[in-house]
TORBAMAR-360235 format. One line per 5 residues: their letters; for each residue x, y negated, z negated of N, C-alpha, C. Coordinates in steps of 0.05 Angstrom, whole numbers, plus 5000, padded with zeros to 4 digits. Example, Ala and Ser with C-alpha at 12.3 -4.5 7.8 and 13.67 -1.06 7.14 Angstrom:
AS> 5264:5114:4844:5246:5090:4844:5264:5066:4844 | 5257:5045:4858:5273:5021:4857:5258:4999:4843
This chain:
MNLDP> 6240:4599:6156:6244:4599:6185:6248:4570:6195 | 6266:4568:6213:6271:4542:6226:6261:4544:6255 | 6235:4544:6258:6223:4548:6284:6227:4524:6303 | 6229:4529:6328:6228:4509:6349:6203:4492:6344 | 6205:4465:6345:6181:4448:6339:6157:4455:6356
QIQAM> 6161:4461:6381:6138:4468:6398:6125:4494:6390 | 6141:4513:6382:6131:4539:6372:6118:4536:6345 | 6130:4518:6328:6118:4513:6302:6090:4501:6305 | 6087:4483:6325:6061:4471:6330:6041:4493:6339 | 6050:4511:6355:6033:4533:6365:6024:4551:6341
REQRR> 6044:4557:6323:6038:4573:6300:6017:4559:6282 | 6021:4533:6278:6002:4519:6260:5974:4518:6272 | 5973:4515:6299:5946:4515:6312:5933:4542:6308 | 5948:4564:6311:5937:4591:6306:5927:4593:6277 | 5943:4583:6258:5935:4584:6230:5909:4568:6225
RDGAP> 5907:4544:6236:5883:4528:6233:5859:4541:6245 | 5863:4554:6268:5841:4567:6282:5833:4593:6269 | 5851:4603:6251:5846:4630:6240:5847:4652:6261 | 5864:4648:6281:5866:4667:6303:5874:4695:6292 | 5859:4715:6298:5866:4742:6288:5890:4754:6302
QLYTL> 5905:4770:6288:5926:4785:6302:5913:4806:6320 | 5925:4811:6342:5914:4830:6362:5909:4857:6350 | 5927:4865:6331:5924:4892:6319:5900:4895:6301 | 5886:4873:6295:5861:4875:6279:5836:4877:6296 | 5839:4876:6323:5817:4875:6341:5812:4903:6354
SLAEA> 5790:4906:6366:5786:4930:6383:5804:4927:6407 | 5808:4950:6421:5825:4949:6445:5815:4929:6466 | 5789:4930:6471:5777:4912:6491:5781:4883:6483 | 5776:4877:6457:5780:4849:6448:5809:4841:6449 | 5827:4859:6442:5856:4852:6442:5866:4848:6470
RAADL> 5856:4864:6489:5864:4860:6517:5855:4833:6528 | 5831:4826:6522:5821:4800:6531:5835:4777:6518 | 5840:4779:6492:5853:4757:6477:5882:4754:6486 | 5895:4776:6491:5923:4775:6500:5926:4760:6527 | 5909:4767:6546:5910:4753:6572:5903:4724:6569
ASIRA> 5883:4717:6553:5876:4689:6549:5898:4673:6537 | 5912:4684:6517:5934:4671:6504:5957:4666:6523 | 5963:4686:6539:5986:4683:6558:5979:4662:6579 | 5955:4662:6589:5948:4641:6608:5949:4613:6597 | 5941:4611:6571:5941:4584:6558:5970:4574:6555
GGGDP> 5988:4592:6548:6016:4584:6544:6032:4581:6569 | 6022:4593:6591:6038:4592:6616:6036:4566:6632 | 6015:4550:6626:6012:4525:6640:6001:4530:6668 | 6003:4509:6685:5993:4511:6712:6010:4531:6728 | 5997:4549:6743:6012:4569:6759:6029:4555:6780
EPVHE> 6054:4563:6783:6071:4551:6804:6063:4561:6831 | 6060:4543:6851:6053:4552:6878:6075:4569:6890 | 6068:4590:6903:6086:4608:6917:6076:4611:6946 | 6094:4614:6965:6087:4615:6993:6064:4635:6998 | 6067:4659:6987:6046:4679:6991:6044:4697:6967
VRDAS> 6019:4703:6959:6014:4723:6938:5993:4742:6948 | 5999:4768:6948:5979:4787:6957:5979:4812:6940 | 5956:4824:6937:5953:4848:6922:5953:4872:6941 | 5965:4894:6931:5967:4918:6947:5967:4942:6927 | 5974:4965:6937:5978:4988:6920:5999:5006:6932
VPGPA> 6011:5022:6915:6031:5042:6923:6023:5069:6910 | 6031:5091:6922:6024:5117:6911:6039:5122:6885 | 6025:5135:6866:6037:5142:6840:6031:5170:6833 | 6041:5180:6811:6037:5208:6803:6009:5215:6796 | 5992:5195:6790:5964:5201:6782:5945:5183:6798
GDIPV> 5952:5176:6822:5935:5158:6838:5950:5133:6845 | 5936:5115:6859:5948:5090:6868:5956:5072:6845 | 5978:5059:6848:5988:5039:6828:5984:5011:6839 | 5970:4993:6825:5967:4966:6836:5993:4951:6834 | 5998:4935:6855:6021:4918:6855:6013:4890:6866
RVYRP> 6028:4870:6858:6023:4843:6868:6050:4833:6879 | 6050:4823:6903:6074:4814:6917:6075:4784:6918 | 6097:4772:6909:6101:4743:6909:6124:4738:6928 | 6118:4722:6949:6138:4717:6970:6144:4687:6971 | 6170:4679:6968:6176:4651:6967:6177:4637:6994
STGGP> 6180:4652:7016:6184:4640:7042:6178:4661:7063 | 6177:4653:7088:6172:4671:7110:6197:4686:7118 | 6220:4677:7109:6245:4689:7118:6249:4717:7106 | 6271:4730:7115:6277:4756:7104:6299:4769:7121 | 6308:4792:7113:6300:4806:7088:6310:4793:7063
LPLLV> 6294:4793:7042:6300:4780:7017:6306:4801:6996 | 6323:4793:6976:6326:4811:6953:6299:4813:6938 | 6297:4833:6921:6271:4839:6909:6274:4847:6879 | 6256:4836:6863:6254:4843:6835:6228:4857:6830 | 6229:4882:6819:6205:4896:6811:6202:4890:6781
YFFGG> 6179:4878:6774:6175:4868:6747:6152:4883:6734 | 6156:4890:6708:6136:4904:6692:6126:4886:6669 | 6099:4883:6667:6087:4866:6647:6090:4877:6619 | 6088:4859:6599:6088:4867:6571:6060:4872:6561 | 6059:4879:6535:6033:4885:6523:6034:4910:6506
GWTLG> 6058:4918:6498:6060:4942:6480:6050:4967:6493 | 6052:4970:6519:6042:4993:6534:6012:4997:6531 | 5999:4979:6517:5971:4982:6509:5953:4960:6521 | 5964:4936:6523:5950:4914:6534:5963:4906:6560 | 5949:4889:6575:5961:4877:6599:5953:4890:6625
SIDTS> 5960:4876:6646:5955:4884:6674:5973:4867:6691 | 5972:4870:6717:5988:4853:6735:5981:4824:6732 | 5957:4818:6722:5950:4790:6716:5967:4778:6693 | 5975:4795:6674:5989:4786:6650:6015:4771:6658 | 6029:4782:6677:6055:4770:6684:6054:4751:6708
DGICR> 6030:4742:6715:6027:4726:6739:6043:4700:6736 | 6042:4687:6713:6057:4662:6709:6087:4666:6712 | 6098:4687:6699:6126:4693:6701:6134:4699:6729 | 6118:4716:6743:6125:4724:6770:6122:4702:6790 | 6107:4681:6784:6107:4657:6801:6130:4639:6796
SLPNS> 6142:4641:6772:6163:4622:6765:6191:4631:6775 | 6193:4656:6785:6219:4666:6792:6225:4665:6823 | 6206:4671:6840:6214:4674:6869:6226:4649:6882 | 6214:4626:6877:6223:4602:6891:6252:4595:6884 | 6258:4596:6857:6285:4588:6848:6305:4610:6854
AGCLV> 6297:4635:6851:6316:4657:6855:6319:4665:6884 | 6300:4656:6901:6301:4663:6929:6297:4692:6934 | 6279:4704:6918:6274:4733:6921:6244:4739:6921 | 6237:4762:6932:6211:4772:6928:6208:4782:6900 | 6184:4780:6889:6178:4793:6863:6153:4810:6867
VTAGY> 6156:4835:6859:6133:4853:6860:6127:4862:6831 | 6104:4855:6821:6097:4865:6794:6080:4891:6798 | 6087:4911:6783:6075:4937:6786:6058:4944:6762 | 6034:4954:6766:6017:4963:6744:6026:4990:6735 | 6014:4999:6713:6020:5026:6702:5997:5033:6684
RLAPE> 5994:5059:6679:5972:5069:6661:5978:5060:6633 | 5957:5051:6619:5959:5041:6592:5953:5062:6571 | 5965:5059:6548:5959:5075:6524:5936:5060:6509 | 5922:5074:6492:5924:5103:6485:5910:5121:6505 | 5897:5110:6525:5884:5128:6545:5904:5146:6558
HRFPA> 5928:5135:6563:5950:5150:6576:5975:5145:6561 | 5984:5164:6545:6007:5160:6528:6033:5167:6542 | 6055:5161:6529:6082:5167:6539:6083:5196:6549 | 6094:5201:6573:6110:5183:6589:6095:5172:6614 | 6069:5169:6612:6053:5161:6636:6063:5134:6647
AVDDC> 6068:5114:6630:6077:5088:6639:6104:5090:6652 | 6122:5105:6641:6149:5109:6652:6147:5122:6680 | 6131:5143:6682:6127:5157:6707:6117:5138:6729 | 6097:5122:6722:6086:5103:6741:6106:5082:6750 | 6121:5071:6731:6140:5050:6737:6163:5060:6754
YAATA> 6172:5084:6748:6194:5095:6765:6183:5101:6792 | 6160:5114:6794:6148:5120:6820:6144:5096:6837 | 6134:5074:6825:6129:5049:6840:6156:5038:6850 | 6176:5038:6832:6202:5027:6840:6214:5043:6863 | 6214:5069:6860:6225:5087:6881:6211:5083:6907
WIASH> 6184:5081:6906:6169:5078:6931:6175:5051:6944 | 6175:5030:6928:6180:5004:6939:6208:5003:6951 | 6228:5015:6937:6255:5015:6948:6257:5030:6974 | 6243:5052:6977:6244:5068:7001:6228:5055:7024 | 6211:5036:7017:6195:5022:7038:6202:4992:7037
ATDFG> 6226:4985:7029:6233:4957:7025:6229:4940:7050 | 6235:4952:7073:6232:4936:7098:6203:4929:7103 | 6184:4946:7094:6156:4939:7097:6148:4914:7081 | 6163:4909:7060:6158:4886:7043:6174:4861:7053 | 6191:4865:7073:6210:4844:7081:6233:4841:7061
ADPAR> 6240:4863:7048:6260:4863:7028:6285:4877:7037 | 6307:4871:7024:6333:4883:7029:6336:4907:7010 | 6337:4932:7020:6338:4955:7002:6364:4956:6986 | 6385:4941:6994:6410:4941:6979:6410:4921:6956 | 6389:4905:6954:6388:4884:6933:6361:4886:6918
IAVGG> 6358:4906:6901:6334:4910:6886:6341:4911:6856 | 6327:4896:6840:6330:4896:6811:6304:4902:6798 | 6305:4909:6772:6281:4914:6756:6282:4895:6732 | 6258:4889:6722:6257:4872:6698:6230:4874:6685 | 6228:4862:6661:6203:4861:6647:6207:4849:6620
DSAGG> 6185:4842:6607:6186:4830:6580:6172:4849:6560 | 6184:4851:6537:6173:4867:6515:6171:4896:6524 | 6147:4908:6523:6144:4935:6533:6152:4938:6562 | 6149:4916:6577:6158:4916:6605:6189:4918:6607 | 6202:4905:6587:6231:4908:6586:6240:4936:6579
NLAAA> 6225:4948:6561:6229:4976:6554:6226:4994:6579 | 6206:4989:6595:6201:5005:6618:6222:5000:6640 | 6231:4975:6642:6253:4969:6661:6278:4984:6654 | 6285:4985:6628:6308:5000:6619:6305:5029:6624 | 6281:5040:6620:6276:5069:6625:6279:5075:6655
VALLA> 6268:5057:6672:6270:5061:6701:6300:5060:6709 | 6316:5042:6698:6344:5042:6704:6358:5068:6696 | 6351:5079:6673:6362:5105:6665:6354:5127:6685 | 6329:5128:6692:6320:5148:6711:6333:5145:6738 | 6335:5120:6748:6347:5115:6774:6376:5125:6774
RDRGG> 6390:5120:6752:6418:5131:6750:6418:5161:6751 | 6401:5173:6734:6402:5202:6730:6391:5218:6754 | 6373:5205:6769:6360:5219:6792:6373:5211:6819 | 6394:5195:6817:6408:5188:6842:6395:5167:6858 | 6379:5150:6846:6367:5128:6861:6339:5121:6850
PRLAG> 6329:5098:6859:6342:5079:6877:6366:5064:6864 | 6384:5055:6880:6407:5040:6870:6397:5012:6862 | 6403:5004:6837:6392:4978:6827:6415:4958:6824 | 6409:4933:6830:6429:4912:6829:6430:4900:6801 | 6409:4903:6785:6409:4890:6758:6384:4898:6743
QLLVY> 6384:4891:6717:6361:4896:6700:6357:4872:6682 | 6334:4860:6683:6327:4836:6667:6309:4846:6644 | 6321:4846:6620:6307:4858:6597:6301:4835:6577 | 6276:4828:6576:6267:4805:6559:6255:4816:6533 | 6267:4810:6511:6260:4821:6484:6248:4849:6486
PNTDY> 6265:4868:6496:6254:4895:6500:6253:4912:6475 | 6233:4929:6473:6233:4950:6453:6254:4970:6462 | 6272:4978:6445:6292:4998:6452:6295:5021:6433 | 6281:5020:6410:6284:5042:6390:6260:5044:6372 | 6245:5065:6375:6221:5070:6359:6229:5071:6329
LSDTE> 6252:5082:6323:6260:5086:6295:6276:5063:6283 | 6275:5040:6297:6290:5017:6288:6282:5008:6260 | 6303:5004:6243:6298:4994:6216:6320:4973:6212 | 6317:4950:6225:6338:4930:6225:6329:4906:6209 | 6348:4887:6205:6342:4863:6190:6319:4848:6203
SMRDN> 6320:4845:6230:6298:4830:6243:6272:4844:6241 | 6272:4870:6241:6247:4885:6238:6235:4881:6210 | 6252:4881:6190:6243:4878:6162:6234:4850:6156 | 6248:4830:6167:6244:4802:6159:6221:4789:6173 | 6212:4798:6196:6192:4784:6211:6164:4796:6207
GDPWL> 6151:4785:6186:6124:4795:6179:6103:4772:6179 | 6110:4749:6190:6092:4726:6190:6065:4734:6203 | 6042:4731:6189:6017:4740:6200:6007:4723:6224 | 6019:4700:6229:6010:4683:6251:6028:4686:6275 | 6047:4704:6274:6065:4709:6296:6067:4739:6302
FNHHS> 6077:4747:6324:6083:4775:6330:6102:4785:6308 | 6094:4808:6295:6109:4816:6271:6113:4847:6272 | 6125:4857:6250:6131:4886:6250:6105:4903:6249 | 6083:4892:6240:6058:4906:6241:6049:4909:6270 | 6053:4888:6286:6047:4889:6314:6062:4911:6328
VAWYW> 6088:4913:6322:6106:4933:6334:6095:4961:6328 | 6089:4966:6302:6080:4992:6294:6053:5000:6308 | 6036:4980:6311:6010:4985:6324:6013:4994:6353 | 6032:4981:6367:6036:4988:6395:6048:5016:6397 | 6069:5021:6381:6081:5048:6382:6060:5070:6376
QHYLG> 6043:5064:6357:6022:5083:6349:6004:5091:6372 | 5998:5072:6389:5982:5077:6413:5997:5091:6435 | 6023:5085:6437:6039:5094:6460:6048:5123:6458 | 6058:5131:6435:6070:5157:6432:6050:5178:6426 | 6053:5202:6439:6036:5224:6432:6043:5236:6405
TPDDG> 6069:5238:6399:6078:5248:6373:6102:5231:6365 | 6109:5229:6340:6132:5214:6331:6158:5224:6345 | 6159:5250:6351:6183:5261:6364:6188:5248:6392 | 6166:5240:6405:6169:5226:6430:6186:5201:6428 | 6186:5189:6404:6202:5165:6400:6232:5169:6401
RNPLA> 6240:5194:6399:6269:5201:6401:6278:5204:6430 | 6259:5205:6448:6266:5209:6477:6277:5182:6487 | 6300:5183:6501:6312:5158:6511:6295:5143:6530 | 6275:5156:6543:6257:5142:6561:6236:5126:6545 | 6233:5132:6520:6216:5116:6502:6234:5097:6486
SPLRA> 6257:5106:6477:6276:5091:6461:6303:5091:6475 | 6307:5073:6495:6332:5074:6510:6358:5072:6493 | 6356:5059:6470:6379:5057:6452:6389:5085:6443 | 6372:5105:6445:6378:5132:6436:6391:5149:6459 | 6395:5137:6482:6409:5151:6504:6438:5156:6495
DDLGG> 6448:5180:6501:6475:5187:6493:6496:5170:6509 | 6489:5165:6534:6508:5152:6552:6494:5129:6567 | 6505:5105:6565:6494:5082:6579:6512:5073:6602 | 6532:5089:6608:6550:5083:6630:6537:5085:6657 | 6547:5071:6676:6536:5073:6703:6510:5059:6708
LPPAL> 6501:5043:6689:6475:5029:6693:6481:5002:6706 | 6460:4990:6718:6464:4964:6731:6469:4941:6711 | 6481:4920:6721:6485:4896:6703:6459:4887:6690 | 6462:4876:6666:6438:4869:6651:6440:4841:6639 | 6417:4828:6638:6413:4804:6621:6392:4812:6600
VVTAE> 6400:4810:6575:6381:4816:6553:6375:4790:6538 | 6350:4782:6540:6341:4757:6527:6327:4764:6501 | 6335:4751:6479:6322:4756:6454:6313:4730:6441 | 6294:4733:6422:6284:4710:6407:6292:4713:6378 | 6300:4690:6365:6311:4691:6338:6292:4703:6318
YDPLR> 6266:4696:6319:6247:4705:6299:6228:4726:6312 | 6240:4748:6320:6226:4769:6334:6235:4795:6321 | 6216:4812:6312:6224:4838:6300:6241:4855:6319 | 6238:4851:6345:6253:4867:6365:6281:4855:6370 | 6288:4833:6358:6313:4819:6365:6337:4838:6362
DQGEE> 6340:4851:6340:6365:4866:6335:6368:4890:6353 | 6345:4904:6358:6348:4928:6375:6353:4920:6404 | 6342:4897:6413:6349:4888:6440:6378:4880:6442 | 6388:4866:6422:6416:4858:6423:6435:4882:6420 | 6427:4901:6404:6444:4925:6402:6445:4940:6428
YGHRL> 6423:4940:6443:6423:4954:6469:6442:4939:6488 | 6441:4913:6488:6459:4898:6505:6488:4903:6498 | 6494:4904:6472:6522:4908:6464:6531:4937:6471 | 6513:4956:6469:6520:4983:6477:6524:4986:6507 | 6509:4971:6522:6514:4971:6551:6542:4960:6557
ADAGV> 6549:4938:6544:6575:4926:6548:6597:4946:6540 | 6593:4959:6517:6613:4978:6508:6616:5001:6527 | 6595:5007:6543:6597:5029:6562:6608:5019:6589 | 6616:4995:6590:6628:4984:6615:6609:4971:6634 | 6584:4967:6625:6564:4954:6641:6565:4924:6637
PAVVS> 6567:4908:6659:6566:4879:6655:6540:4870:6643 | 6541:4861:6618:6516:4855:6604:6519:4829:6588 | 6499:4812:6590:6498:4787:6576:6475:4789:6556 | 6480:4782:6531:6459:4781:6511:6455:4752:6503 | 6431:4742:6506:6425:4713:6503:6402:4710:6483
RYPGT> 6410:4700:6459:6389:4695:6438:6381:4666:6439 | 6355:4661:6438:6344:4634:6438:6336:4626:6410 | 6350:4607:6398:6344:4600:6370:6317:4587:6367 | 6305:4593:6344:6279:4581:6337:6255:4592:6352 | 6260:4612:6369:6238:4622:6385:6227:4648:6373
VHGFF> 6204:4656:6385:6190:4680:6376:6183:4698:6400 | 6176:4722:6394:6167:4741:6414:6146:4728:6432 | 6149:4731:6458:6129:4720:6476:6137:4693:6488 | 6159:4681:6479:6165:4654:6488:6171:4652:6518 | 6181:4675:6530:6188:4675:6558:6163:4669:6576
AMAGT> 6140:4676:6566:6115:4672:6580:6103:4645:6574 | 6117:4628:6558:6106:4602:6550:6119:4579:6564 | 6130:4584:6588:6145:4563:6602:6128:4538:6607 | 6102:4541:6608:6085:4518:6612:6083:4499:6588 | 6090:4509:6564:6086:4493:6540:6110:4492:6522
VDAGR> 6130:4509:6527:6154:4511:6510:6179:4508:6526 | 6195:4488:6519:6219:4482:6535:6238:4507:6535 | 6240:4521:6513:6257:4544:6512:6249:4566:6532 | 6223:4568:6537:6213:4586:6557:6223:4579:6585 | 6223:4553:6591:6233:4544:6617:6263:4549:6619
AAIAE> 6278:4545:6597:6306:4550:6597:6312:4580:6602 | 6297:4597:6589:6301:4626:6593:6294:4635:6621 | 6274:4623:6633:6267:4629:6661:6291:4621:6678 | 6302:4597:6673:6325:4587:6689:6349:4606:6686 | 6353:4616:6662:6376:4635:6658:6370:4661:6673
AVGAL> 6345:4670:6673:6338:4694:6688:6343:4690:6718 | 6336:4667:6728:6340:4660:6756:6370:4661:6762 | 6387:4650:6745:6415:4651:6749:6426:4679:6751 | 6416:4696:6733:6425:4724:6733:6416:4738:6759 | 6392:4734:6767:6382:4746:6792:6399:4737:6816
RGWFG> 6404:4712:6818:6420:4701:6840:6448:4714:6840 | 6459:4717:6816:6485:4730:6814:6485:4759:6823 | 6465:4774:6814:6464:4802:6821:6459:4805:6851 | 6443:4787:6862:6436:4789:6890:6456:4776:6909 | 6475:4761:6897:6495:4747:6914:6482:4725:6930
S> 6462:4712:6919:6448:4691:6933:6453:4664:6922
């Protein structure tokens, strides 16, 4: 591997510390370690004009949301963002650093939405929550000071998977109309058996064992993995979806399936950009505080958002 020097240093520190892979821990330990690692890599939180917590109604009770507002003006375009963590780890705190890094530069509101976690709540609970939150936010956009004609979805890792699923549902259910989808190293195929999946087994990095562990918690049965809402790459038709930016990392088991999804979107006539970051690993998008490539990817995401929103 020819890792980015900053990521190589991070890997070596993990090796020296003997840091365990999350899939070797209990769920409670993995959830705490995941959040601590993300906060350490994110650096100092970027100041935002206003950050407030709220909730919106969901299919199984209230869904927590956090609203990031860059200014008092409006109505502003809005990004609904879903955190990563393999559908098993994470909360709206997990994506706090990412969601603070986008509003000021993109000139948009960012709302991160929670969802029920596996294995306590397996597929399709997370999809149902994310779609319900997006639809409710879109129908109440003016309450948020947002422009209902300029709403996008996004997420990293499992959050990218959920953003893709929400885009499919929004198309098939007639709304809400989305301006774009920001898919950062998304899971797109449970049955993926690609070069990147086979080659990335480094025990000190996110690897194919990590991927299998998350899917094991998320799916009720292996057949669920064939459902396009779990594996968007398995959708028969990707036409009519919103424009997409698909960000991938060179040394990530999910690289190939994310890139294939982007290429299939383009083949279906969807404006789609696939952007691979050399030398990087899964999770680098959340490392903008310590990894230059993370800051570059955030800047690319900002550019995509501004383009979709016409801002």
